[in-house]
N, C-alpha and C positions, 0 to 999 in steps of 0.2 A: 685261455679260459677253460677249454675242454679238459686239458691235462690236470688242472687244479681240481675240477669236479671229480675226475677219476680218482685222484689221490684221496679225496675226502671219503668217497665210497669205499675204497679199499681199507682205509683206517677204521671206518665204522664196522666193516666186516670182521677185521681182526679183533676189535674190542669185543664184538658180540661173541666171536668164537672163544676167545680166552675167558670171557665172562662165563660162558657156558661150561667150560672145563672145571670150573670151581664147583665142587660138590657141596651143597649145603649140609648134606648129612655128614660127610667126612670132616668138613670144616677146613679142608686143606686144598691147595691147588697143585696139580701135578704137571711137571714139565720135564723134558729130557734135555740134557746137555752133555755132549761128547760120550754118548752111549750110557750115561748114568741117569738114573731116575731120581728126581728130587721132589720133595713135598714142601709146599710153602703154605702157611695159613691163608685162607681165602680173604680174610679181611685185609691183611697186609698186601696181598697181591692185587686185590681190587683197587686199593689206594694207589698202588704203583701204576696200574693200568690206567686209572682215571687221570693221574698226574701226567702220564705219558700222552694220553689222548688230548688233554687240554693244551699241553705244550705244543703238540703237533698242530692242533687247530690254530693256536695263536701264531705259530710260525707260518703256517699256510696263509693265514689272513694277512700277515705283514707282506708276504710276497705278492699276494693278490692285490693289496693296496698299492704297492710300489709299481706293479705292472699296470694297474689302472691309471695311476698318475702319469706314467709314461705314455699310455695309450691316449689319454685325453689331452695331452699337450698339442696345441695347434701349431703346426709347422708354418714358418714364414715362407709363403710362396713367392717365387721370383716372377714378377709380371712379365708376361710375354708381350712383345711389341705389337701394337695395334696395326694391322695392315692399312696402308694408305691407298685410298681409292681415288685416283684422278686428281689428287691435290698434293702439291709439294710444299712442305713447310720448311722454310729456310730461316735460320737465325741470322738476323740483320745486325751487323756490328755498328757501334756508334759512329756517326759520320766524322771523318777526320778533316780538320781544317787544313786546307792547303796553304802553306806559307810561301808567299812569293817575295823574294828579295828584289827590290828595285834600287837602282842607282839613281840618286837625284840628278835631274838634268841641270847642268851648270848654266848660270845666266850668261847671256852673250857677253863676250869680252868687248869692252869699249874700244872702238877703233878710232884712232886719231884722224880727225878730219882736217885736211889742209885748209889753211886760212884763205878765204876768197880774196881775189885780187881787187884792190880799190878801183873804182870806176872814174874815168876821166870824162867830165862833162864840159861841153862848150856852151858858154852863155849865149842865149838867143835874145832877140828883141823882146822887151817886156819882162824878162826874168828877174826875180828877186830871190834872195837866199831863203826866205820863208816859204815862198811858193815851191822852190826846188825841194826843200826839206819835206814838205807835206807830200809832194808828188812821189818822192823816193822813199817815204817811210822812215825818215831820219829827223834830226833836229838841227837848228841853226848852230848850236854849240858844237855838235860833232863836225859839221862842215868847217867851222872856223878853226877847230883843233887840227884838221888836216890841211888847212890853208892859212898858215900864220900871217902871211902878208896881204891877205885879201881885205878890201874895203867894201863893206856891204852897200854903201851909198854910192859907190863909183864903179859899178860893174860895166865891163865893156863887151860888146857883141863879139863872139868868137873867143873870149877869154877862157882858158882851160881852168876847170875847178875839179879838184879831187873829191869824190864822194865815197862814203863808206858803202860796202856791198850791201845789197838788200838782205833782210833776214830771210832765212830759209826754214821751211817747215820740216821738223824731224818726223820721218814716217813712222817711228816707233811710238810717238806721243800723239800724233794727229788722230782724232777719232774718225771712224768711218773707213770706208774702202778707198784706196788711192784711185783717182780718176785720171785717165790719160788725157793729155791736152790735145785739143783739136783746133789748132791755130793755123790759119792760112795767111800768106802774104798776098794782098790784093794787087797792088801796083807800087812801083817805085819809079821815080822820075828824077833825072839829074838836071839841074839848072845852073848855067854858068853866070857868074856875076860880072859886072863891069870891071872889077879889079882882078879877075882871074881865079877867084876862089870857086868852089863848087858846092852847091846845095844838093843833098840827097834827101828826097821827101817821099814818104809812102805811108801805108797803113796796114794793119792786120785785122782779121775778123775772127771772132770767137765763134766757131761753129759747133761747139760742144753744148752740153745741157747744164753746165754749172759755170759760175763766174770764175775768172782767172785773174792773176795779178803778177806784177813784176816780170812782165814779158820783155825779153831781150832778144835782139836780132843781130846777126853778123852780116855785114855787107861786103861782098867781094868785089874788088876793083879789077876789071879784066881788060885785056887788050882786045883788039878786033879779032885776033885769031884764037881767043879764049884763054890766053895765058894769064895766070894770076899775077897781078902787079902789086897787090897789097890788100889789106882788109881792115875794116873798122867796125866797131860795135856801137849799138845805140839802144836806148831804153824807149819803150812805148810811153808816150806822154801821160796817158791815163793809167794811174796805178792799178785800178780795178776795171776789168772789162766784163760786163754782164753777158750772159748767153745771148748770142745773136747780134751783138753790137760790135762796133769797130773802135780802134784806137790808133792815133797817128804816131809816126816817129819821123825824126829829121836830124840831119847832121851837116854841119858846115865844115868842108875841108879847105883849109886856107891854101895849101899847095898840093893839088892833085898830082898823082904820078904821071910822068910823061908817057904818052901812048894810050892813056885811058880812053876806052870806047864804050864799055857796057858794064852792067852790074849783075850780080846774082845775090839773092837774100835767103837766109835760113834762120829759123827760130832756134835759138840756142839756150834759152832759159825761161823760167816761169813755173808757176804751180797753180793748182786749183785753190780757190778760196775755201779754207777750212771753216773759218768763222770771221765775221766782220769785226768783232771786238767792239772798240769804241768808234769805229767808222760806220757811216751810214750812207745810203744812196737814196734817201727819202726826200731830197730837195729837188724840186722841179722848176721849170721855167715856163713863163707864159707871156703873151703879148710881145713876142720878139719881132723886132724890125731890123732889116738889113739895109744899110746905107753905104753906097759905093761912090767914092770920089777918086777918079783916076786909078792910081795904084794902091790906094788906101781903102779900107773897109771899116765900117763901124756897126756894132750890134748893140741894141738897147732892148730892155725888157724887164720882167719882174721875176725875182727869185721867190719861191714858195716852199715853206717848210711843211711837208705833208706827213711828217712822222709824228711820233708820240712824245718826243723829248726835244728840248731846245738844243740847237747846234751852234757851232762856231767854226771858223776857218773854212768857209765854203769855197771850194776850188771849182772854178768854171773853166772848161776846156772847149775852145771853139776850133773846129777843123774846117778849112776852106777848100773848095774844089773848083776846077775849071769846067768848061762845057763837055769835055771828054771824061770827066770823073776822076782826073788826076788830082792828087793832093797838091795845092799851091802853097800851103802853109798852115800853121796852127798857132794859136795864142792862148795863154793861160792867165787867169786872174784869180787872186785870193782875197776874199772878204773876211776879215778877222772878227768883225762885230758879231755878237750873238744874234741868232734868229730864233724867236720863240715859236712855240707850237702854233701852226696855222698862220703865222705872220708872213707878210710879203714885204719885199724890199726891192727897189729898182737897181738895175745894174747898167753899166755902160762900158763897152770894150772896143778898143781900136787896134788895128793891126795893119801891117804892110806885107802881105804875103809875097815871098820872093819868086813864086812860081808862075806869075803872070795873072791874067784876067780871072777874077773870081765871080762865079755866078751862083754858088750854093754853099751851104754850111751845115754842120751838125753841132750840137751842144751836149756836153757831158758834165755832170756835177757829182762831187763827192764832198763829204763834210765830216767833222768830228763831233761826237756827242758831247754836249756840255755837261760836265759833272757838277752837280750842285754842292 
């Protein structure tokens, strides 16, 4: 800006000086060029000077305007980073979903279960095929299919009968947690018959907190020195044993092994009751009377349906004991007639316990719910 102002002042000075050199009297303008003196009319020279001055002013103004334009342009300032004071700002990337590939767990491969071995049952006094079927959780038709030559109306004591194995509970399908069995064998006693056969009688106690069913025992026949001479298996007579109750078992051996002197017993089968299904234990007994005549005993009383549904096929199991608490025998009876809710019906049961004098008894009942 200062240089432009100086140029204007110098130009004005030149114009004034040259304008002054023009003499109004002479009417001509004097100037020297390369040592020669020239005279130009003042009017012409003044016009040239004026033209020159105006052009110089215009040129100077253009330059000044251009410089002003450049000077007034606002430069784009690069922002300086703001200092951070005690705070750290981190750019957070979008959360990435973690993809976890899993291999589906294969279902358990079905394992072939060996077919259970059929059971050989020996007919006892008072047995009927219907009673055996109810006790073992099977049907008369299944028993007849396994014993083609059997005559239901002509069963003989000691006659062998093939029974289907009891149904087992599949642990994968049974609801709830598996319950370990707490079954103990109380006593077993051997009784020799007049014809040389051998009765083995005993009972088990359910010491657990839940009912059990289908209890099977194995009886080892030992010599006096403990040698094993043979073994037999037997089912507990009561299909269901509630917690804290007992169930009898017995087996007749027509030809005991030579040298037999003692027994040992082990529980080899059974399971906790998962559900009763169509079975019920709501039938009770009342007004029971024990009548003893020599080697025979009789029981009379009333059956009572204490449940909420009518029942049928009521199975009554009587276990007899001597004065020492040994099992002398047991007898079962099945009443097929329906028993309504709250209804009572008399029963009468007779038996000849093979184990000697009977002084006490226990009764156990089971029944089937009647489907209307």
